C-alpha positions as CSV (number, residue, x, y, z in Angstrom):
1,X,-57.3,42.6,-113.6
2,X,-55.7,40.3,-116.3
3,X,-58.2,37.4,-116.6
4,X,-55.6,34.7,-116.2
5,X,-54.7,36.1,-112.8
6,X,-58.3,36.4,-111.8
7,X,-58.7,33.1,-109.9
8,X,-62.0,31.5,-109.4
9,X,-62.3,31.7,-105.6
10,X,-64.0,29.3,-103.2
11,X,-67.7,29.7,-102.4
12,X,-68.3,32.5,-104.9
13,X,-70.8,32.3,-107.8
14,X,-69.5,32.8,-111.3
15,X,-71.2,33.3,-114.7
16,X,-68.8,31.4,-117.0
17,X,-69.3,31.7,-120.7
18,X,-67.4,31.1,-123.9
19,X,-67.9,30.8,-127.6
20,X,-66.3,29.2,-130.6
21,X,-63.4,30.9,-132.3
22,X,-64.7,33.3,-134.9
23,X,-68.2,32.4,-133.6
24,X,-67.8,28.9,-135.2
25,X,-70.3,26.3,-134.1
26,X,-69.1,24.2,-131.2
27,X,-72.2,21.9,-131.2
28,X,-73.4,20.5,-134.5
29,X,-75.8,17.8,-133.3
30,X,-77.5,16.4,-130.2
31,X,-74.6,14.1,-129.4
32,X,-72.3,17.1,-129.3
33,X,-74.4,18.8,-126.7
34,X,-74.8,15.6,-124.6
35,X,-71.0,15.0,-124.8
36,X,-70.3,18.5,-123.5
37,X,-72.6,18.0,-120.6
38,X,-71.0,14.7,-119.8
39,X,-67.6,16.3,-119.8
40,X,-68.9,19.2,-117.7
41,X,-70.0,16.7,-115.0
42,X,-66.7,14.9,-115.2
43,X,-64.4,17.9,-114.9
44,X,-66.5,20.5,-113.0
45,X,-68.4,18.7,-110.3
46,X,-65.3,18.0,-108.3
47,X,-64.6,21.7,-108.0
48,X,-68.0,23.5,-108.5
49,X,-71.7,23.1,-108.2
50,X,-73.8,23.8,-111.3
51,X,-76.9,26.0,-110.9
52,X,-77.8,26.9,-114.4
53,X,-76.6,26.4,-118.0
54,X,-77.6,26.9,-121.6
55,X,-75.7,25.5,-124.6
56,X,-76.2,27.3,-127.9
57,X,-74.8,26.3,-131.3
58,X,-71.7,28.5,-131.0
59,X,-71.4,29.3,-127.3
60,X,-72.3,28.2,-123.8
61,X,-73.3,29.8,-120.4
62,X,-72.8,28.2,-117.0
63,X,-73.7,29.5,-113.6
64,X,-71.5,27.8,-111.0
65,X,-70.6,28.1,-107.3
66,X,-67.1,27.1,-106.5
67,X,-66.8,24.6,-103.7
68,X,-65.3,25.4,-100.3
69,X,-61.6,25.6,-100.0
70,X,-61.3,22.4,-97.9
71,X,-63.0,20.4,-100.7
72,X,-60.8,22.0,-103.4
73,X,-57.7,21.2,-101.3
74,X,-58.8,17.5,-101.0
75,X,-59.4,17.3,-104.7
76,X,-56.1,19.1,-105.5
77,X,-54.2,16.7,-103.2
78,X,-55.8,13.7,-104.9
79,X,-54.7,15.0,-108.3
80,X,-51.2,15.8,-107.3
81,X,-50.1,12.8,-105.3
82,X,-46.8,12.3,-107.2
83,X,-46.3,15.9,-108.2
84,X,-44.3,18.6,-106.4
85,X,-46.8,21.1,-105.1
86,X,-46.4,24.6,-106.6
87,X,-47.5,27.9,-105.1
88,X,-47.8,29.8,-108.4
89,X,-48.9,29.0,-112.0
90,X,-51.5,26.7,-113.4
91,X,-50.4,23.8,-111.2
92,X,-51.0,25.8,-107.9
93,X,-54.0,25.2,-105.6
94,X,-55.5,28.6,-106.5
95,X,-55.6,27.6,-110.1
96,X,-57.3,24.2,-109.7
97,X,-60.8,25.4,-110.7
98,X,-59.6,27.3,-113.8
99,X,-57.5,24.2,-114.7
100,X,-60.7,22.0,-114.6
101,X,-62.5,24.4,-116.9
102,X,-59.6,24.3,-119.3
103,X,-59.6,20.5,-119.1
104,X,-63.3,20.5,-119.9
105,X,-62.8,22.6,-123.1
106,X,-59.7,20.7,-124.1
107,X,-61.3,17.3,-123.7
108,X,-64.4,18.4,-125.5
109,X,-62.3,19.9,-128.3
110,X,-60.3,16.7,-128.7
111,X,-63.5,14.6,-129.1
112,X,-65.1,17.2,-131.4
113,X,-62.0,17.4,-133.6
114,X,-61.8,13.6,-133.9
115,X,-65.5,13.3,-134.7
116,X,-65.3,16.0,-137.4
117,X,-61.8,15.3,-138.6
118,X,-60.7,18.9,-137.8
119,X,-57.6,20.3,-136.1
120,X,-56.8,23.1,-133.7
121,X,-58.6,25.1,-131.0
122,X,-62.4,25.3,-130.9
123,X,-63.1,27.8,-128.1
124,X,-61.7,31.2,-127.5
125,X,-59.2,31.5,-124.7
126,X,-59.2,32.4,-121.9
127,X,-62.9,31.7,-121.0
128,X,-64.9,34.6,-119.7
129,X,-66.0,34.8,-116.1
130,X,-68.1,37.3,-114.0
131,X,-68.0,37.0,-110.2
132,X,-71.5,37.4,-108.7
133,X,-71.9,38.9,-105.3
134,X,-75.4,40.3,-105.4
135,X,-78.5,38.1,-105.1
136,X,-80.6,40.2,-107.5
137,X,-77.9,39.9,-110.1
138,X,-77.7,36.1,-109.4
139,X,-81.5,35.7,-110.1
140,X,-81.2,37.8,-113.2
141,X,-78.2,35.8,-114.4
142,X,-80.2,32.5,-114.0
143,X,-83.0,34.0,-116.1
144,X,-80.7,35.5,-118.6
145,X,-78.9,32.2,-119.1
146,X,-82.2,30.3,-119.7
147,X,-83.5,33.0,-122.0
148,X,-80.7,32.4,-124.5
149,X,-82.9,29.8,-126.2
150,X,-85.4,32.5,-127.1
151,X,-82.8,33.9,-129.5
152,X,-83.4,30.9,-131.7
153,X,-87.2,30.9,-131.1
154,X,-87.0,27.9,-128.8
155,X,-89.5,28.0,-125.9
156,X,-87.8,27.8,-122.5
157,X,-89.7,24.7,-121.4
158,X,-89.0,22.8,-124.6
159,X,-85.3,23.5,-125.2
160,X,-83.3,20.4,-124.4
161,X,-79.9,22.0,-123.7
162,X,-80.8,24.3,-120.9
163,X,-81.3,23.8,-117.2
164,X,-84.7,25.4,-117.3
165,X,-86.5,22.2,-118.4
166,X,-84.6,20.2,-115.8
167,X,-85.5,22.6,-113.0
168,X,-89.2,22.2,-113.8
169,X,-88.9,18.4,-113.9
170,X,-88.5,15.7,-111.2
171,X,-85.8,13.9,-113.0
172,X,-82.6,13.0,-111.3
173,X,-79.9,15.7,-111.7
174,X,-76.6,16.9,-110.4
175,X,-78.0,20.5,-110.9
176,X,-78.7,22.4,-107.7
177,X,-82.4,22.5,-108.5
178,X,-83.8,23.1,-105.0
179,X,-81.4,25.9,-104.3
180,X,-82.2,27.6,-107.6
181,X,-85.9,27.5,-106.9
182,X,-85.3,28.9,-103.4
183,X,-83.8,32.0,-104.9
184,X,-87.2,32.6,-106.5
185,X,-89.1,31.4,-103.3
186,X,-91.1,28.8,-105.2
187,X,-91.5,27.1,-108.6
188,X,-94.4,29.3,-109.6
189,X,-92.5,32.5,-109.1
190,X,-89.5,30.9,-110.8
191,X,-91.6,30.5,-113.9
192,X,-93.2,33.9,-113.5
193,X,-89.9,35.7,-113.3
194,X,-88.7,34.0,-116.5
195,X,-91.5,35.7,-118.4
196,X,-89.8,39.1,-118.2
197,X,-86.8,39.6,-120.5
198,X,-83.7,40.5,-118.6
199,X,-80.3,41.9,-119.7
200,X,-77.2,41.6,-117.6
């Protein structure tokens, strides 16, 4: 299916990922990473719950679950009070989640470009997505996302721009920490499962 027509559907899990154009770095310092996470909360939390993430220098991975249709409809209506409702295209209800992801990348790109005095697109388009319907694959996806930091010789528990460290902590978070742990039964098994390298 052509990816632009493959809508992100309510209550499904998706592995969302993207990289910089020509593998260009999209995060150059700590502030860039934090700014992206701030924008992710702003644009994604109204339409999706975040279960895992890892930001690397030239790409990112997110595991999200799209909110129920009734919540998407409420958000959609709040965003389109003075707009004629459309049934097709980017301004239709079924496109609201993809539109929020596009806004995230566009907003981050604008800030990044201004900061570094650059112009043009930063991320490849369209962003990549894989629908997850199997719980084994879901667990492996969580592990795979977190293990990205190993590619740059960063220990999982020490890498600041991954959800792994947050899941192990007690700090306040919008991340679905308890649900993530429940997929592994408990925190000890969560840590144990991350010791085995997975590929998806």
